[in-house]
PABAVEX-88442 format. One line per 8 residues: number of its first residue (from 1); their letters; for each residue z, x, y of C-alpha. Coordinates in steps of 0.2 Angstrom, whole numbers. Layout:
BEGIN
NUM) A) Z/X/Y  ...
END
This chain:
BEGIN
1) MAKLKMKY) 85/570/-13  80/579/-29  66/583/-40  51/574/-35  42/563/-48  24/565/-50  10/552/-51  -7/555/-58
9) LEIVAPID) -22/550/-46  -40/547/-50  -52/546/-35  -70/541/-38  -81/542/-22  -100/543/-17  -107/561/-19  -112/561/0
17) ESKAIFDF) -94/559/5  -87/572/-7  -86/586/7  -77/576/19  -65/569/6  -62/587/-1  -58/594/16  -47/579/20
25) LQHRSVIE) -37/583/4  -36/601/7  -30/599/25  -16/586/19  -10/598/5  -4/584/-6  -13/584/-23  -14/597/-37
33) LKSHDETE) -31/596/-45  -33/595/-63  -48/596/-74  -52/580/-84  -58/578/-101  -76/580/-104  -85/563/-102  -103/560/-105
41) GLIPLNSG) -113/559/-89  -100/569/-79  -106/587/-75  -93/600/-70  -96/608/-53  -99/626/-57  -94/634/-40  -87/650/-47
49) RTASQLEK) -102/661/-40  -99/654/-22  -81/656/-24  -84/674/-29  -95/677/-14  -83/670/-2  -69/681/-9  -80/696/-5
57) YYDVVQDA) -82/689/13  -63/687/14  -61/705/8  -73/711/21  -64/702/35  -47/707/29  -53/725/29  -59/724/46
65) LKILDKYA) -43/717/52  -33/731/44  -45/744/52  -42/736/69  -23/736/66  -25/755/62  -35/761/77  -30/747/90
73) PESTGLVS) -13/741/84  -4/727/94  11/731/103  23/718/94  41/721/89  47/719/71  56/703/74  41/694/83
81) SLFSEPVE) 30/700/69  41/692/56  43/676/65  26/674/74  20/656/76  3/652/69  -9/645/81  -11/626/80
89) LTEKEFEE) -29/619/79  -35/601/78  -49/598/65  -62/597/79  -56/614/85  -57/621/68  -75/615/65  -80/622/82
97) RSAKADSI) -73/639/78  -80/638/60  -98/638/68  -95/656/73  -89/662/57  -105/670/52  -107/680/68  -88/686/66
105) LATCYSIC) -92/691/48  -107/702/55  -94/710/67  -83/713/53  -96/722/43  -100/732/58  -82/737/60  -81/742/41
113) ELERKSAE) -97/752/44  -90/761/59  -75/766/49  -85/772/35  -96/783/47  -80/790/55  -73/794/38  -89/803/33
121) ALAAAAKF) -90/812/49  -72/818/47  -76/823/30  -91/833/35  -81/841/49  -68/846/36  -82/853/25  -89/864/40
129) NALKDGLE) -72/870/44  -69/875/26  -85/885/26  -80/893/42  -63/898/35  -73/905/20  -83/916/32  -68/922/43
137) PWLKLDLP) -65/938/31  -83/943/34  -82/942/53  -84/961/56  -100/962/44  -116/963/55  -127/959/40  -131/942/31
145) LNFRGTEL) -120/939/16  -136/937/5  -143/954/10  -147/964/-6  -155/980/1  -172/987/6  -187/995/-3  -177/1011/-6
153) SSAFIGTL) -159/1005/-6  -148/992/-15  -134/983/-6  -118/975/-13  -109/962/-2  -95/954/-12  -76/953/-16  -64/962/-27
161) PSDYSEEM) -49/953/-34  -36/966/-28  -30/974/-12  -41/989/-8  -41/1001/7  -57/1010/10  -50/1026/3  -43/1018/-13
169) LRTALAER) -60/1010/-16  -69/1026/-14  -57/1035/-26  -59/1020/-39  -78/1021/-38  -78/1040/-39  -68/1040/-55  -81/1028/-63
177) LGEEISAV) -97/1036/-56  -91/1054/-58  -96/1057/-40  -90/1050/-23  -100/1037/-15  -100/1038/4  -109/1021/9  -94/1010/5
185) EVISHSKE) -84/999/18  -70/987/16  -73/973/28  -56/965/26  -43/964/13  -27/955/8  -15/954/-7  -27/942/-16
193) RSCIFAVC) -44/950/-13  -54/963/-4  -71/960/5  -82/975/3  -100/982/7  -108/996/-3  -125/1003/-3  -134/1016/-14
201) HISEKEKV) -152/1022/-18  -161/1009/-28  -162/1021/-43  -143/1021/-43  -142/1002/-43  -137/998/-61  -124/1013/-61  -116/1008/-45
209) FGALRELG) -116/989/-50  -108/993/-67  -94/1003/-58  -91/988/-46  -91/976/-61  -77/986/-69  -67/983/-54  -70/964/-54
217) FAYATESE) -84/963/-41  -92/947/-37  -106/944/-25  -102/933/-10  -108/915/-12  -118/913/4  -136/910/0  -143/907/18
225) NGIPAEKI) -148/921/30  -137/924/45  -124/936/51  -106/929/48  -101/929/66  -116/919/71  -114/907/56  -96/904/61
233) KQLEAKAL) -101/899/78  -114/887/71  -101/879/59  -89/877/73  -102/868/83  -107/857/68  -88/853/65  -86/848/83
241) NCKDEAKE) -101/837/83  -95/828/68  -78/825/76  -87/818/92  -97/807/80  -80/801/72  -72/798/89  -87/789/95
249) SINKIISL) -86/777/80  -67/775/82  -70/771/101  -82/757/96  -70/750/84  -56/750/98  -69/741/109  -69/727/97
257) ADMRDEIR) -50/724/98  -53/709/109  -61/701/93  -44/701/84  -40/683/86  -58/678/80  -57/689/65  -40/682/61
265) FACDYFMI) -47/665/61  -62/671/50  -49/678/38  -41/661/36  -57/652/37  -64/661/22  -48/660/12  -49/641/14
273) RKEKYEAL) -67/640/9  -63/652/-6  -49/641/-12  -59/625/-9  -73/632/-20  -61/638/-34  -54/620/-34  -71/613/-35
281) NLVSSTQN) -72/620/-53  -60/607/-58  -71/593/-51  -85/584/-60  -99/573/-54  -114/563/-58  -130/562/-47  -121/548/-37
289) VILIEGYV) -102/549/-38  -89/563/-39  -73/562/-49  -57/570/-42  -41/570/-52  -24/577/-50  -5/575/-47  3/569/-31
297) AENKVDKL) 22/567/-27  27/549/-29  34/548/-12  17/552/-4  5/542/-15  5/526/-5  2/534/11  -12/545/3
305) VKTLEEKF) -21/530/-5  -20/520/11  -27/533/21  -41/537/8  -46/519/7  -46/517/26  -57/533/30  -68/534/15
313) NVAVSISS) -78/523/2  -67/527/-13  -59/519/-28  -42/526/-32  -32/524/-49  -14/528/-50  -4/530/-66  13/538/-72
321) TDEDEDAP) 13/554/-80  17/555/-99  33/563/-106  24/576/-115  12/579/-100  12/596/-91  16/589/-74  21/600/-60
329) TAFENKPF) 38/600/-52  42/600/-34  59/599/-24  63/588/-9  81/592/-2  90/593/15  90/610/23  108/614/16
337) AAAVEGIT) 101/613/-2  83/617/1  89/635/7  92/640/-12  76/632/-19  68/649/-19  83/656/-30  80/642/-43
345) AMYSMPGK) 61/645/-43  64/663/-46  73/659/-62  62/644/-68  57/627/-61  66/612/-69  59/606/-86  55/588/-89
353) NDVDPNPI) 73/583/-94  82/594/-80  89/587/-64  87/597/-48  101/609/-48  100/614/-30  111/601/-21  126/607/-32
361) MSVFYYML) 121/625/-34  120/627/-16  138/624/-13  144/636/-26  131/649/-21  137/650/-3  155/650/-9  153/663/-22
369) FGIMLSDA) 143/674/-10  157/672/3  171/677/-9  161/693/-15  156/699/2  173/693/9  173/701/26  173/689/41
377) GYGLLMAL) 166/702/53  151/704/41  149/686/39  150/683/58  136/695/61  125/687/47  128/669/54  125/675/72
385) GCGFAKFK) 109/684/67  102/670/57  107/657/69  98/666/83  82/667/71  84/649/67  85/642/85  76/655/95
393) LKPKGKMK) 62/661/84  60/645/74  54/652/57  44/641/45  41/639/27  49/651/15  55/662/29  65/647/36
401) KTVDMYFW) 73/644/20  78/662/18  86/662/35  95/646/32  102/653/15  109/668/24  116/658/38  126/647/26
409) CGLATVFW) 131/663/16  137/670/33  148/655/37  155/655/19  159/674/21  168/670/38  178/657/29  184/668/15
417) GTLFGSWF) 186/683/26  197/673/37  208/667/23  209/685/16  212/693/33  197/705/32  188/708/49  178/724/47
425) GDLPNVIS) 191/729/35  208/731/43  201/732/61  215/721/68  228/731/61  219/748/66  218/741/84  236/736/84
433) SQFLGKGP) 244/751/77  232/765/82  226/760/99  239/748/106  255/757/99  261/741/90  267/738/73  255/734/58
441) LSVALWFE) 246/717/60  240/705/46  229/691/51  226/684/33  228/665/33  231/665/14  234/682/7  227/700/7
449) PVNDPMKL) 218/704/-10  222/723/-8  240/719/-9  239/706/-23  224/709/-33  231/699/-48  231/683/-37  213/685/-33
457) LLFSFLFG) 209/688/-51  217/672/-56  209/663/-42  192/670/-47  194/664/-65  199/647/-58  184/646/-47  173/651/-61
465) IIHLFAGV) 180/637/-72  177/624/-59  159/631/-57  156/631/-76  164/613/-77  152/607/-64  138/614/-76  145/604/-91
473) AISFYQMW) 146/589/-80  128/590/-76  124/592/-95  135/577/-98  125/567/-85  108/573/-92  112/568/-110  119/551/-105
481) KQGNKLGA) 104/547/-95  93/552/-110  102/540/-121  112/553/-131  129/546/-126  138/552/-142  132/570/-139  137/569/-121
489) ICDCIPVY) 155/564/-126  156/575/-141  149/591/-133  157/590/-116  174/581/-117  182/593/-130  177/608/-120  185/601/-105
497) MLITGICP) 201/598/-115  200/615/-124  198/626/-108  210/615/-97  223/617/-111  221/636/-112  223/639/-93  242/637/-91
505) LAVGIMKP) 245/647/-106  233/661/-100  241/661/-83  258/664/-91  252/678/-101  243/687/-86  256/684/-74  273/681/-82
513) DAAIPPII) 282/678/-66  271/663/-62  282/648/-60  273/636/-72  283/620/-75  287/618/-94  279/600/-94  262/608/-88
521) KTIGTYLL) 263/621/-103  267/607/-115  252/596/-109  241/611/-110  246/615/-127  242/597/-133  226/597/-124  221/614/-132
529) IAGAALIV) 225/607/-149  216/591/-146  201/599/-139  200/612/-153  202/598/-166  188/587/-158  176/602/-158  180/606/-176
537) LTAGRSSK) 177/587/-181  161/584/-170  152/600/-169  145/599/-187  141/580/-186  122/584/-189  127/590/-207  126/578/-221
545) NIVGKLGL) 141/584/-232  159/587/-228  159/606/-232  144/608/-220  152/598/-206  168/608/-208  159/625/-208  148/620/-193
553) GLYGLYNA) 164/613/-184  174/629/-186  158/639/-181  157/628/-165  175/631/-161  172/650/-162  157/649/-151  165/638/-139
561) ASGWLGDI) 180/650/-138  171/666/-137  157/660/-126  169/652/-113  180/668/-114  165/679/-109  158/667/-96  175/666/-87
569) LSYSRLLA) 178/684/-88  161/687/-79  169/679/-63  180/695/-62  166/702/-52  172/691/-38  188/702/-38  178/718/-40
577) LGLCTGVI) 165/715/-26  178/707/-14  190/722/-16  175/734/-15  169/728/2  187/727/9  193/744/3  177/754/9
585) ATVINTLG) 178/745/26  197/750/27  192/768/22  179/769/36  192/763/48  204/776/42  191/790/44  188/785/62
593) TIPENPTV) 206/787/66  211/804/59  213/813/75  230/812/84  224/813/102  220/795/107  205/800/117  197/810/103
601) KLILFIPV) 202/796/91  192/783/101  177/794/103  176/797/85  181/780/79  166/771/88  151/780/79  161/781/63
609) FIFGHIVN) 164/762/64  146/757/68  138/769/56  150/766/42  151/747/43  132/746/44  130/755/28  144/746/19
617) MAINLIGT) 137/729/24  120/734/18  125/740/1  137/726/-2  125/713/4  113/719/-10  127/719/-23  133/702/-18
625) YVHTNRLQ) 116/694/-18  112/701/-36  129/696/-43  129/679/-35  112/676/-43  118/682/-60  132/669/-60  120/655/-56
633) YVEFFGKF) 107/661/-69  118/666/-84  134/656/-82  130/641/-72  112/637/-78  117/642/-96  128/626/-97  114/613/-94
641) YEGGGRCF) 97/620/-87  82/621/-99  69/626/-86  51/630/-91  43/619/-78  29/624/-67  29/624/-48  18/611/-39
649) TPLATNTK) 3/620/-31  -7/608/-21  -24/611/-15  -20/617/3  -25/627/18  -15/643/14  -18/650/31  -8/665/39
657) FFKFKED) -14/665/57  -17/646/61  -12/629/55  -19/612/58  -10/601/70  -1/586/61  -8/569/64
END
């Protein structure tokens, strides 16, 4: 199981069978269509306008479904919503339900229109309430706000931008008019403004208005007749009526909740048709025949061709893809390796000369994840949770691969946590010493990293070297397979010798008390010298003169030494993250056992344990995931992986709510 090889398929069929053939290919999800070179007599099927219209229909149906979920949500839990099973339909059932798609679309338009009316009604209600709020300060006024006086008088109804009492306003006007004006009333006032009413003889209009303007007077903005108290009642009635209209529209939407399944089907239906007509842009035809071309995985070609020839009147041509052709890439692995295919795809799909890295990468991915999380209790929770999801909820597609990945990561974490003796930190020791009255307890099957961090650091470097050596081995295989046997030997073997030779010498420097037999050190020294010499002699083999060869050789030795040193040091993160998880978990347990009284200690320990370990697990899961990916992308892939491929994207029924029953 590995990277799938692609074949190029050409299908020629009568034009009257084109719909049935296209639907068949879409339902089988096996061919990635490709536009062919322009040929005389073949006309491209310009289906872009139809695809655009179908996309609008899809958007309407999707909006209607969101509106239903907003006003009439389903009572489903988070877990069931994540792992909900699509409804299975036969092709006959699909065709029967498709006949109702137009009427469902009309219902969706109605739902969108009802939601629009509801929004407009609520907006109008808000507007009326705002107008009502604006009239509240004038509630005591028994005249219309647009009243300007009579034949013999002039009236001023408006606001001043300060807080005035009636006495203060009379005084301010008297200072400006030279005489006191008696017909002044402050209707209401606040820190921001004062609402006033003033009246004078018509002959004094300009004089009084000028005085008011000096104080910042502005007429009230109400232009309609009506006493404020009466207008407020009218606005309240209008706002209430608008709210009733909005409620009525929402109730009509809720009454259509029974249409949810039909609308979901229509959502998938219009998505299928949209993608179908988008794909038809890659197809050409004459008046009598249609030409369909594309890529098919090699392991599915025979079955596809056989079925096509049995069901339709077609002529099929199969050819191999060229080396320089932009053929897509697809994986086919067993569940253990398939679980990390998404991690590889996030980085880059394999290039034409790359092997599928997932089978080898998966082993290291789970092991590295387990070392960095390194707590058997956390790993057990992960494995149990993902195991429940796998066997009870039965996720599909990408969700299944994600659950599988964390399941294996959980098991690896249990393995390393058991070796390091970390079960929710030092929980066994806490229970033994704090609650059972016994002595300290260690359950480590190997050693405790907190007590011997140097040992874990050396092991991290060793595991990193094995990881990197695996990458070099893949590089050796790829070059050998491509016929570059000299390059495979010269670029890979000396590196093995150089790094293997350095290891015993480096251990002796980092841990002087390590009992390394002299024979091992001697062998390491010879391997180091031989590896360095081979790199110097072979790294510059592309140069045509001696000086160039020597210069490139020395530069190659420098690159190898510095590059590998940096790569190996990167694996110190195994120590850092592993200790981080364990130390924080131990601190949490310590905080929970501070009280001396056993009863109080137990009461405090339980909530501190639960909350603390949930937070610690969540934080360290994120860090572990990020750094495990980094070790794959930068260190491991850097030794052999070119990438640059593109993912196989077949014409398919990308449905969310239903799926076709398999034949």
